[in-house]
Structure formats: structure tokens, C-alpha cells
C-alpha positions as CSV (number, residue, x, y, z in Angstrom):
1,M,8.3,181.7,-102.3
2,T,10.3,178.2,-102.2
3,T,8.2,174.9,-101.8
4,P,9.2,171.9,-99.8
5,N,10.4,170.0,-102.9
6,E,12.4,172.8,-104.0
7,T,14.2,173.0,-100.4
8,S,15.0,169.0,-100.2
9,N,16.1,169.2,-103.6
10,R,18.7,171.7,-102.5
11,N,19.7,169.6,-99.8
12,T,20.5,166.6,-101.7
13,V,22.2,168.7,-103.7
14,A,24.5,170.2,-101.2
15,L,24.6,166.4,-99.7
16,V,26.4,165.2,-102.7
17,V,29.1,167.9,-103.2
18,L,30.0,167.4,-99.6
19,T,30.2,163.5,-99.9
20,L,32.2,164.6,-102.7
21,L,34.6,166.4,-100.7
22,M,34.8,163.8,-98.1
23,F,36.4,161.3,-101.7
24,L,38.6,164.1,-101.9
25,W,40.1,164.9,-98.9
26,G,41.0,161.0,-98.6
27,L,42.8,161.5,-101.8
28,A,45.0,164.6,-101.0
29,N,46.6,162.8,-97.3
30,N,47.3,159.7,-99.1
31,M,48.6,160.9,-101.7
32,T,50.8,163.1,-99.9
33,G,51.7,159.7,-97.9
34,T,52.9,157.5,-100.6
35,M,54.7,160.2,-102.5
36,L,56.8,160.6,-99.0
37,Q,57.3,157.0,-99.1
38,N,58.9,156.7,-102.6
39,F,60.6,160.5,-102.7
40,R,62.2,161.0,-99.8
41,H,65.7,160.7,-100.9
42,I,65.2,162.4,-104.3
43,I,64.0,165.4,-102.8
44,N,67.0,164.9,-100.0
45,M,64.6,165.0,-97.0
46,N,66.5,164.1,-93.1
47,D,64.0,162.3,-90.5
48,I,63.2,165.8,-89.4
49,Q,62.3,167.2,-92.9
50,E,60.2,164.0,-93.3
51,S,58.4,163.9,-89.9
52,I,57.5,167.9,-90.2
53,I,55.9,166.7,-93.7
54,K,53.9,164.0,-92.3
55,S,52.6,165.8,-89.6
56,A,51.2,168.4,-91.9
57,F,47.1,167.8,-92.1
58,H,47.4,166.7,-88.5
59,A,49.4,170.0,-87.8
60,A,47.0,171.9,-90.3
61,Y,43.6,170.7,-88.4
62,L,44.8,171.6,-85.2
63,V,45.5,175.4,-86.2
64,A,43.0,175.9,-89.1
65,A,39.6,174.6,-87.5
66,L,38.7,177.4,-85.4
67,P,40.0,179.8,-88.0
68,A,37.9,178.1,-90.6
69,V,34.8,178.3,-88.4
70,I,35.6,182.0,-87.7
71,Y,35.4,182.3,-91.0
72,L,32.1,180.3,-91.8
73,Y,30.4,183.4,-88.7
74,K,32.0,185.9,-90.5
75,K,30.5,185.3,-94.2
76,C,27.6,183.5,-92.9
77,S,27.6,181.2,-95.7
78,Y,28.5,177.6,-96.4
79,R,29.6,178.1,-99.9
80,T,31.5,180.8,-99.6
81,T,33.3,178.7,-96.6
82,I,33.8,175.4,-98.9
83,L,34.9,177.7,-101.9
84,L,37.5,179.0,-100.2
85,G,38.9,175.3,-98.6
86,L,38.7,174.5,-102.2
87,M,40.7,177.2,-103.1
88,L,43.5,176.7,-100.6
89,Y,43.3,172.6,-101.8
90,A,43.6,173.9,-105.7
91,L,46.6,176.5,-105.0
92,G,48.8,174.0,-103.0
93,S,48.0,171.5,-105.7
94,M,49.2,174.1,-107.8
95,F,52.7,174.7,-105.9
96,F,54.3,171.3,-106.9
97,F,54.9,173.2,-110.2
98,P,57.0,175.7,-108.7
99,A,58.0,172.9,-105.9
100,A,59.3,170.2,-108.9
101,S,61.0,173.3,-111.0
102,M,62.8,174.4,-107.9
103,E,63.6,170.6,-106.4
104,S,63.2,173.0,-103.0
105,Y,61.9,170.8,-99.9
106,M,60.4,174.3,-98.2
107,M,58.5,174.7,-101.6
108,Y,56.9,171.0,-101.1
109,L,56.4,172.4,-97.4
110,I,53.9,175.0,-98.2
111,A,52.3,173.0,-101.1
112,I,51.6,170.1,-98.4
113,Y,50.3,172.6,-95.7
114,V,48.2,175.2,-97.8
115,M,46.3,172.1,-99.3
116,A,46.0,170.2,-95.4
117,T,44.6,173.5,-94.7
118,G,42.3,173.6,-97.4
119,C,40.9,169.9,-97.1
120,T,40.9,171.4,-92.8
121,V,38.4,173.9,-94.1
122,L,36.3,171.6,-96.1
123,E,36.2,168.9,-93.7
124,T,35.3,171.5,-90.9
125,V,32.3,172.6,-93.0
126,A,31.2,169.1,-94.0
127,N,30.9,166.5,-91.4
128,T,29.0,169.1,-89.2
129,Y,26.7,170.4,-91.9
130,I,25.6,167.0,-92.9
131,V,25.0,166.0,-89.5
132,A,23.2,169.1,-88.3
133,S,21.4,169.3,-92.0
134,A,19.6,166.0,-90.9
135,P,16.2,166.0,-89.6
136,T,16.8,164.3,-86.6
137,H,20.7,163.1,-85.0
138,D,20.6,159.4,-85.4
139,R,19.8,160.6,-89.2
140,G,22.7,162.9,-89.2
141,V,24.8,159.9,-87.8
142,F,23.9,157.8,-90.3
143,R,24.7,160.3,-93.2
144,L,27.5,160.8,-92.0
145,N,28.6,157.7,-91.8
146,L,27.6,157.0,-95.5
147,A,29.1,159.9,-96.8
148,Q,32.5,159.2,-94.8
149,S,32.4,155.8,-96.8
150,F,33.7,157.4,-99.8
151,N,36.5,159.1,-98.0
152,P,38.8,155.6,-98.1
153,L,38.3,155.2,-101.4
154,G,39.9,158.5,-102.1
155,S,42.4,157.2,-100.1
156,I,42.6,154.1,-102.2
157,L,42.7,156.4,-105.6
158,G,45.3,158.0,-104.3
159,I,47.7,155.2,-103.3
160,L,47.3,153.6,-106.8
161,L,47.5,156.7,-108.3
162,C,51.2,157.4,-106.8
163,Q,52.0,153.7,-107.1
164,Y,51.5,153.7,-110.6
165,I,51.6,157.2,-111.8
166,M,54.6,158.4,-110.4
167,T,56.8,155.4,-109.5
168,D,57.4,153.9,-112.8
169,N,60.8,154.1,-112.0
170,A,63.3,152.2,-109.7
171,V,63.4,155.0,-107.4
172,Y,64.7,152.6,-104.4
173,S,67.5,151.8,-106.4
174,A,70.5,153.9,-104.8
175,D,72.1,155.4,-108.0
176,V,68.5,157.5,-108.2
177,A,70.2,160.3,-105.8
178,E,72.9,160.1,-108.4
179,N,70.9,160.1,-111.5
180,P,69.7,163.4,-112.9
181,E,67.4,162.7,-115.7
182,I,65.5,160.0,-113.3
183,I,65.1,162.7,-110.8
184,R,63.7,164.9,-113.2
185,E,61.4,162.5,-114.4
186,E,59.8,161.4,-110.9
187,L,59.7,165.0,-110.0
188,D,58.0,165.7,-113.6
189,S,55.2,162.7,-112.1
190,I,54.8,164.5,-109.2
191,T,53.5,167.8,-110.8
192,I,51.9,166.3,-113.7
193,L,49.8,164.4,-110.8
194,Y,49.2,167.5,-108.6
195,V,48.3,169.9,-111.2
196,G,46.1,168.2,-112.6
197,L,44.2,167.6,-109.2
198,G,44.4,171.6,-108.9
199,E,42.9,171.6,-112.2
200,F,39.9,169.3,-111.6
201,L,39.7,171.3,-108.7
202,L,39.1,174.6,-109.8
203,V,36.4,173.1,-112.2
204,L,35.2,171.9,-109.2
205,L,34.8,175.1,-107.3
206,V,33.5,177.0,-110.6
207,M,30.7,174.5,-110.4
208,V,30.6,175.1,-106.6
209,M,29.6,178.4,-107.4
210,F,26.0,177.8,-108.8
211,V,25.4,175.4,-106.1
212,S,22.9,176.6,-103.6
213,I,24.0,175.4,-99.9
214,P,21.1,176.4,-97.2
215,T,21.9,177.8,-93.9
216,I,21.0,175.5,-91.2
217,E,18.0,176.7,-88.8
218,N,19.4,176.9,-84.8
219,V,23.3,176.9,-85.5
220,M,25.2,179.8,-84.8
221,I,26.7,181.4,-88.2
222,G,26.6,185.2,-88.3
223,Y,27.3,186.1,-84.7
224,K,29.9,188.5,-83.6
225,L,33.1,186.1,-83.2
226,Q,33.5,187.3,-79.9
227,N,30.9,185.5,-79.0
228,L,32.8,182.6,-80.1
229,R,34.5,182.2,-76.6
230,D,31.1,182.2,-75.0
231,S,30.1,179.3,-77.5
232,I,33.2,177.4,-76.6
233,K,32.7,177.7,-72.5
234,R,28.9,176.4,-73.7
235,L,30.2,173.4,-75.4
236,F,32.7,172.0,-72.3
237,H,30.3,172.1,-70.2
238,I,28.5,169.5,-71.8
239,H,29.5,166.3,-70.5
240,D,29.0,164.1,-73.7
241,F,31.0,166.9,-76.0
242,R,33.9,166.3,-73.6
243,R,33.6,162.9,-73.6
244,G,33.4,162.7,-77.4
245,V,36.8,165.4,-77.4
246,G,38.8,162.7,-75.8
247,A,37.5,159.6,-77.9
248,I,38.3,161.6,-81.4
249,F,41.6,162.6,-80.1
250,I,42.0,158.8,-78.9
251,Y,40.6,157.1,-82.0
252,V,42.5,158.6,-84.3
253,G,46.1,157.7,-82.3
254,A,44.9,154.4,-82.9
255,Q,44.1,154.6,-86.4
256,I,47.2,156.2,-87.4
257,G,49.0,153.9,-85.7
258,V,47.7,150.5,-86.8
259,W,48.1,152.2,-90.4
260,R,51.5,152.8,-90.4
261,F,53.3,150.3,-88.7
262,V,51.1,147.9,-91.5
263,I,54.4,147.2,-93.1
264,P,57.0,146.8,-90.2
265,A,54.7,144.8,-88.7
266,I,54.2,142.6,-91.4
267,T,58.0,142.3,-92.5
268,E,58.9,141.2,-89.0
269,Q,56.5,138.0,-89.8
270,G,59.1,137.5,-92.6
271,D,59.4,136.9,-96.4
272,D,56.5,134.4,-96.5
273,Y,53.9,137.9,-96.6
274,D,53.7,140.8,-98.8
275,P,54.2,143.5,-97.2
276,A,52.5,146.3,-99.7
277,L,49.8,143.6,-100.6
278,C,48.7,143.0,-96.7
279,Y,48.4,147.0,-96.2
280,S,46.0,147.4,-99.6
281,C,43.6,144.4,-97.9
282,A,43.8,146.2,-95.1
283,M,42.4,149.5,-97.0
284,I,40.1,147.6,-99.2
285,G,38.5,146.0,-96.5
286,F,38.0,149.7,-94.0
287,A,36.4,150.5,-97.1
288,V,34.2,148.1,-97.7
289,S,33.4,148.0,-94.0
290,R,32.2,151.2,-93.9
291,F,29.8,150.5,-96.0
292,V,28.7,147.4,-94.3
293,F,28.5,148.7,-91.1
294,T,26.7,152.3,-92.5
295,W,23.5,150.1,-94.0
296,M,23.5,147.7,-90.4
297,M,22.5,151.3,-88.6
298,K,19.3,151.1,-90.5
299,H,18.5,147.9,-88.4
300,F,21.3,148.2,-85.2
301,S,21.8,151.2,-83.0
302,Y,24.8,153.1,-84.3
303,R,26.5,153.1,-80.1
304,K,25.7,149.1,-80.2
305,I,27.7,148.8,-83.6
306,L,30.7,151.4,-82.1
307,L,30.6,148.8,-78.9
308,W,30.8,145.8,-80.9
309,T,33.5,147.2,-83.3
310,S,35.5,148.5,-80.4
311,I,35.7,145.3,-78.1
312,I,36.7,143.5,-81.0
313,A,39.4,146.3,-82.1
314,A,40.8,146.1,-79.0
315,L,40.8,141.7,-78.8
316,L,42.7,141.7,-82.9
317,T,45.0,144.4,-81.4
318,L,46.1,141.9,-78.2
319,T,46.3,139.3,-80.9
320,V,48.7,140.9,-83.1
321,V,51.0,141.9,-79.8
322,L,51.1,138.1,-78.5
323,S,50.5,135.9,-81.6
324,D,52.7,135.8,-85.0
325,G,52.4,134.6,-88.6
326,V,49.3,134.1,-90.7
327,V,47.5,135.7,-87.3
328,V,49.2,138.3,-87.0
329,V,48.3,139.4,-90.8
330,V,45.0,138.6,-90.3
331,S,44.2,140.3,-87.6
332,I,45.7,143.4,-88.8
333,I,43.2,143.3,-91.5
334,G,40.5,143.0,-89.1
335,I,41.3,145.6,-87.0
336,S,41.0,148.0,-90.0
337,C,37.8,146.7,-90.7
338,C,36.4,147.1,-87.3
339,M,37.4,151.1,-87.5
340,A,35.1,151.7,-90.3
341,P,32.7,153.2,-88.0
342,M,34.6,154.8,-85.5
343,F,35.1,158.2,-86.4
344,P,31.8,159.4,-88.0
345,T,30.3,158.0,-85.3
346,I,32.0,159.0,-82.3
347,F,32.0,162.5,-84.4
348,G,28.1,162.3,-84.8
349,M,27.7,161.2,-80.9
350,A,29.9,164.4,-80.0
351,L,27.7,166.6,-81.5
352,E,24.2,165.7,-79.9
353,N,23.0,167.8,-77.6
354,T,25.2,171.1,-78.8
355,G,22.5,173.1,-80.1
356,R,23.7,176.1,-82.1
357,D,27.3,175.7,-80.7
358,M,27.3,172.9,-83.3
359,Q,29.4,174.2,-85.7
360,T,32.0,175.4,-83.0
361,G,31.7,172.1,-81.4
362,G,32.8,170.7,-85.2
363,A,35.7,172.9,-85.4
364,I,37.2,171.3,-82.1
365,L,36.4,167.8,-82.8
366,V,38.3,168.6,-86.2
367,M,41.1,169.9,-84.3
368,M,41.3,166.7,-81.7
369,V,43.2,164.8,-85.4
370,V,46.5,165.9,-84.0
371,G,45.8,163.0,-81.7
372,G,47.1,161.0,-84.8
373,S,50.7,162.7,-84.8
374,V,50.9,162.5,-81.0
375,L,50.1,159.4,-80.4
376,F,52.1,158.1,-83.2
377,A,55.2,159.5,-81.7
378,V,54.7,157.6,-78.5
379,Q,54.2,154.2,-81.0
380,S,57.3,155.1,-82.5
381,I,58.8,155.1,-79.7
382,L,57.6,151.5,-78.3
383,A,59.0,150.3,-81.9
384,A,62.1,151.6,-81.7
385,K,62.4,150.2,-78.1
386,L,60.8,146.9,-78.5
387,S,59.5,146.1,-82.3
388,A,56.3,147.1,-84.2
389,Q,54.5,144.3,-83.5
390,M,54.8,144.9,-80.1
391,S,54.2,148.5,-80.7
392,Y,50.1,147.9,-81.0
393,I,49.5,147.5,-77.6
394,L,49.2,151.7,-77.7
395,P,46.7,150.8,-80.3
396,A,44.7,147.9,-77.7
397,V,44.9,150.9,-75.4
398,C,43.2,153.2,-77.0
399,F,40.5,150.7,-78.3
400,M,40.0,149.4,-74.7
401,V,38.9,153.8,-73.9
402,I,36.9,153.0,-77.0
403,V,35.0,150.2,-75.3
404,A,34.8,152.1,-72.0
405,Y,33.5,155.5,-74.0
406,A,30.8,153.4,-75.8
407,T,29.7,151.3,-72.7
408,F,28.9,154.4,-70.8
409,A,27.0,155.8,-74.3
410,L,25.1,152.9,-74.6
411,L,24.0,153.1,-71.1
412,L,23.2,156.4,-71.1
413,S,20.5,156.0,-74.0
414,D,19.2,153.6,-72.6
415,K,18.7,155.1,-69.1
416,K,17.4,158.6,-71.1
417,N,14.8,156.0,-72.9
418,T,13.6,154.3,-70.1
419,A,12.9,157.2,-68.5
């Protein structure tokens, strides 16, 4: 018979493992993004090829999230599904070795998509498990914010690894494309970095084999696959869930738009500001703010925190559009800080009252990460026709939508509490 202490210990170990996974997919996403900035010319990518690779993670989230939850239901095991995600993540990392040897764009594309699929499987399981395994829903939202705080730490490490390990040579020189020795050295750097990551993931995979990840009571797992359609239908009859799906789509679009246009927008302010440094400050601000806002959730309602941060983010984004110089720089960093609690809080809020369909709901919410690609494409058009700075009008509108979402959620919560 399992004692309460043993059950608590198992849950703690499971949460530690899932938190580590948050760190790892932040690492993968930003390693890939930074690699593309530095190696586009080395692997001879045109604009279309680059955009396909840039959309790899968003496309994988759209395509692989529901298959991941189907696999989870079929196997009736969170641990088995996590092992699948780690295996795909490691396999994609290892694919960089033949990609570098062949100097093949197609092999790089396959490697990144396999990695992204692995990350999707892990996130589909981890986010929802953390919310569902908590004793109360409010506690689940807090736990998800805490676990997600380690995601930007992985993002920052991914950027640093690419900058200081993979880009020792003058990769921006026009002579690089005609210098096979430099190309070979840079491709070897990519291979060493990603294969090293793959080896670490294989070690982690073996460790997870010996970790007990308990099944959550009252959450659908192990049902017949034909019931998935009924699960989806039930979910979309829940008003809070429908609104949450839209809010996640909008928020991820705003986040990607803010970050992708940091460097172009700062560059437009003149030579007095270092765009790379400003981007780093924005990412560090985001990482630190995640921990700060998570701590604040011990003292304030997460719905109020979402409302406050979305209002400030909307105002700062409008400030970017209407100002110039140092005000733009400070405002962009401030926006990044305000975005910190938004994704995990909206994700958790959307899953409230989803009951046994929570895992299916989590997969659908993960699919909505595709909003990053869709709205980024719209913002790119605005930037081309106006300017990178003026394109921030789209994230401003997105944050206003989040303000409306948070306001409505807070009013409904107050109404339920007074009923």
C-alpha cells in the first residue's frame, strides 16, 4: 500500500522532471532561432527556406499536439509519452551530424522538425499535468507559472551557447560563403553543440525510465480513441475554454511579434543603441519577471496580475509606436517583463472546469501556439510597408484583446464568489 508520504514524494519528483523539460524546450527553440540568424548564408538558404525553418516549432505544435494526446490515451502512461518526446528531441538533435556532413538544407529541416515534434509532445503532457495534479485549480495555475519560469532560462542559455560556441568566426563577412574552411568549422560547431544536447537527452531519457509519474485521477486517459472527438465537442461547449483558446492564439502572436522585431525596431533608433544588448535585456527581464510574478501570485489573484500586466503591456506597446529613442528601448524591455505571466496564466485559466477532458484541452491550447506564425506574418507585412517600430501596433491590439479577456474573467470570478 502506498503511503501519503510516498505519493507526495512521487508527485514532487514528477514535477521536478516536468520543470526540467520546460527548461529544455526553451533551450531548443532559441538555439534554433539564433542559429538561423548566423548560418543562413552558410547552408545557402533563401527567404522561403528560412521562413519554413522559422515556422518549424509553430507547425509542429499545430500538427503534433493532438497525436501526442492520442498516444497518451492509448498507452495510459505519462512516463511513456514523456519518453517518446525525449526520444524525438534527442533524435532530432542527432540528425544535425548527417546534416552537417552533407551540408544539406533538407537534412537540417528534418532535424529541426523532429526536434520540434519532440518538444511538442513534452509540452502537451507537461503543462496540463502540472495544472491537473495540483490539489486546487488556483494552486495548479501557480505551479505552472513556477515551472514555466525555467523556460526563459533555457532560452537565454540557448542564445548564449549559439553566440559564444557556434559563432567564433566572422560569420557575417561576405567572404565566408567562399571560404570552405570557415564553413566547415562553423558546421562542425553546430554538430558538436546539437549532438552534445542529444547525448544529454539520452541520459535524461534513461533516468526518466526509473521515475514514477502517477496518473491523475478524474482526467481522461486510456479511453477509446473514438471518444476523443466527443471530448473536443464537450470542450468547445465550455465558454471559458473557448475564450482561452483565442487568448492563447492572440498572446503568442503578440509575444513572437514583440521579440522578433526588437532588433529591427532598435536599429531604426540610430547608432546610439546596441540592438543585441537590448534584446538580451528584454529576455533577461522576461526571465526575472516570471519568478517575480509567480511570487506575487501568493499575495494577489492571478487574474488581477494578468489584467495589470496586459494593461501596462498595451500602453507600453503604443508608446513604442508613438515615441523614439531611449523611450522605445525602455518600453520594449518593459513589454517583455509584462509578458512574463501571460502564457501560463491564460493556459491555466482556460483549463478550469474542463474536468476529465483537461488533457485534450491542453493539447488544443498547445496547438494555438501557431498564432505566433500567423500574426508574425501579418506584422512582417506591416513592417515592410511602414517600419519595424510602427509594426508594434499589431501587438498593441493583441494586448488590448488580452485586457478584455482578463477583465471578463475577473468579473466572472467576482460574480461567482459573491453568488
